[in-house]
N, C-alpha and C positions, 0 to 999 in steps of 0.2 A: 636814676642813674640807670643807664643799659645794661647790662650785663651781657658779655659775649663769651662762647666758650669755642674754644679749640677745635678742630677739624675732629681732630684724634678720639677726643673726649666722646664728641657726639658720633661718633664711629661705632665707640665703645658698648654707649650706651644703646644706638641701633642692633648691635648684633646680640646685646643681651635680654633685648626684649622681641626679639626675634626666635631665637632659641628658646625663650622664655613660653612662646606663644605656640611654638611648635610641637609642646611634649605635655599631657594632661599626665599631672601626679599625685598622688592620694597615699594617704599613711593607712592603713589598715592594720588588724590583728584577727589570726585566724586559730579556732582551738585545736589544741595537738591531743594526738590519742592518748598520753598520760594524763590531760585534764590540766596541763601547761598553755599559753598559747604563742605564739610565736607573732612579732610584730613585723611586718616587713612594707616596702614602700613599691609601688606599681607605678612603672612609666607605659605610658603608649600614645605612639604617634596621632594626632589632633589628623582623620580624615573624613570623610564622609562616607567609605564603602563600608559594605556589611559583608557579614558571614565571620569567621574566627580567626582570630589571628595567632600566627605558632608563638609559643612560649618558651622565655630565656627566664630560665632562675639561676642568680647570682647567688652563692655563698662567698662570704665574708672571711677575712684572716682573723688570727685570734688578734681579739681586743678591738675589732672593727665595731659594727652598727651597719644598722640598715638605710644611716643617711649616708653612708661612703658609694664611691664605684660609679657616681653620677657620671663620670664619661662613658665608662661602658655600659652603661644603661640608656643613658641615652642613645649611643651608637647601637643598640641592638632595637629602639624605638623606632629611631632611622631606617631602619633595617627591615622596618613592617611588623616586628616582633611585639608584643606585651613581655615588659621586663620587670620582672620582680627580683626587689634587691630583700634578701631573707636578713632579720635582727636575728644571731643567736646570743641568747640571754648568757648560757651559763659559759659561753667562750668568749663574750663582748669581753668591752673595758673593764669593767667593775671585776670581772674573774682575774683577767689577765692581773691587774694591780694587786691583787691579793693575792696570788702567788708571786710576783714579785718582790713584796714585802716580806714575804715570810723566806724567800731561798735566793735571792737576788733574778737581775734583769735574766741574763740567759738560762740558769740551772729553771726559773718560775716560768719561762715562756715554753721550754722545753716539755714540763711539767703540764702542763697546761692542754701543750698540741699530742703528747700523748696519753691522754686520760681520755679512757675509753666511755666514762659516762660523758663527758663533753659530748665524746664522737658521736654516741648511740643520739641526746638528744641531737646533734645538727641532722643528723638523719628523719627525724621525726620532724625536724623542722620543715626539712622538704617535702616529707610526708602531706602536713599540712596544708602547703601553698597548694600543690598539687589538689589536694578535696579541693578546697576554694575556688581553684581555677576550671574543676569541672564543674561548677555551681552556677560557673557563666557563660562558659561554653565548653566545648569538647576541642580543644587545640589539635591541629591537622601535624603539627611537630612541636617536639618537646627538647630541649637542651639545658644541660647544666653546665653552667659557667662555675670555676672557683680559684680565686687565689691563696697562696699560700696554705694556712690549715684548713681554709674552702678547698683547696687542689685535691688535699687530700679526702675531703667531704667526696667529691666527685669521683676521686678512684674508690674510694670506700661501695660508691653507689653503684659505678659500674662494675665490679667484681672483684677489685685488687684483694689477695687474699694480708692478711694484717698479723701484728707479733703482740697486739696488744689484748687480743682473744674478742673481740668485738663480734658477736656473732650473726649470721643472718636466720630471719631478719632481726636486725633493722637493715644491717649489710646487703651488698649483693642483691640487691632486689633490681635491677639495672632497669628505671621507668623513664628511661628516657632514650631520643632517636640517635642523639650524640651529646659528645663532652668536649668540654674545653679547660684546660688544667692552666692555668699561670704560676707559676713558680712552684712546680709540684715537689715535695720532700723526696730524700733520695734513703738511703738503706739506715736501719739503726734506731731511730725513733718508731714509727709505727709500722713500716712496711718491712722485707728482708729482702734479698736479692732477685728472688723470683716470685715474686707479688703480683706482678703485672701481667706476666703470662698466657691467666685465660683472661685477658677483657679482648674481647674482638667484636665492639661495636666502635662507630666512626670516632675516632681520638683526636684533638690538636691538643700540644705541646706547646706551650711557649716560656721562654726564658731569656736574662739574659748575660752576659759575658760578664757581668761585676754584680749578680743577681748569686748573692753569697745565703749558705742555706747552716743547716742547726748543727749539721757533721757532713764537713768532706767538702766546704765551702761550693764555690759557683758550679766546676764540674759534676757535684751528687746529683746535682738537677736533672740533669742528663743521662742519668740511670735509669729510670722509667721508660724515658724513649727506647734503649736497647734491649727492651724487658720485653717489653709489646712485641706480638706476636706476627703483626702485619696482617689486614686481609684481604681477598682476591680482589679488591676493587681498589684497595689503595688508599683509604679512607683513613688513613693513622698519618697526620703529620708531625712534624716537629720543628719548629723557628726561635733561633737564638740571635735575638735583638743586640749589634756591639755597643758595650759601653751602656745598656741598662740596668739601672738595679732595682732590690727586691720590692721597693716604695714607689718606683716610676708604675709598676703594673696597676697599683691602688691609685694611680692619678697622682701621686702627690713627690715630691722630692724636685732637686735638681736635674733638670732633662728631662721630667715628663710629657713636656709637650711637643716633643719627638717624639717620644716613646708611643703615644695613645692612640696617636692615628694610623700606627704603624699596627696594634694590636686592634682597633678597631677592624682596621683594613683585612687583615688576614684573617680573623674569625667572619668577616663578610662573606670571602673568596673560599673558606673553606666548607661553610655552609651551606653555600650555596651548590658548591660542586658534590653535598653529600644528599642533599633534596634531590641534583638533577642524574644521583648517581653517577657522576664523570666526576670522579676527585685527580682529576689531571692539575699539577701543579700550576700555578700562573707565571707568569715571567716574573724572574727576580727582580727583588727590590733593594735598591742601595741601602746599607746598614742593617740588612738581616739575611742568616743563611736560612733556609726553606726547605726540608727533605720529607719523603714522603716512602713509607712502607707497604 
């Protein structure tokens, strides 16, 4: 009996196979300075070119793992970056599940996010990945991206002060050329009202009108932007995506198929401007309010 396939199924299979062939993926581990190890996934575009690619390091949210944020990693690889999604074991699924069992969902999540030891370990993970990267080649440009608790990791690395007594080092090492914070937390958990005033590096903040925070709702995620000092080259941007929820930035939930392209497009435009030292805002995009300072 001859089996026929619907054209849409054939198209989906073709797109899947093409996407798989465009990116090389590897699961690796790197030693950490405290004797632990950091698991991570590496995504890189399959090319025949030579030279060292720029590096994009991605930090997941509380309860996540190195297997998430595939859309973001593949988007960065498509831009020519070697993209690394770190696994933060001390603030991954098992840690979050334990805190939720003890305290309930929101108190447990808040406890993990505000845990200075978990935040310290995340920054040690960053150091492990950077050390691994340097053994491969010396990346000419490095960007740190993070979502939710990962956005806190971004802010702490970039030099934001904190109220959880996390010292420098491991915080405030500023080892990257640019930073991208997806769904950053506002004040009251890890940061105070003036925590971001000392960040002078290029910074992109992305959030959504339905991106609820631990304290203060969606509006609280706008606080870091208001406190950023701005730079002479105007390489500090904020984008607010209409209707985007918190989990859309992680690549899940209803509406993520609309949000993901806006995220990757804006990140690409921002980083291109930073690298060219011309951080002029692009033309307005439907569904998003983008501003610079």
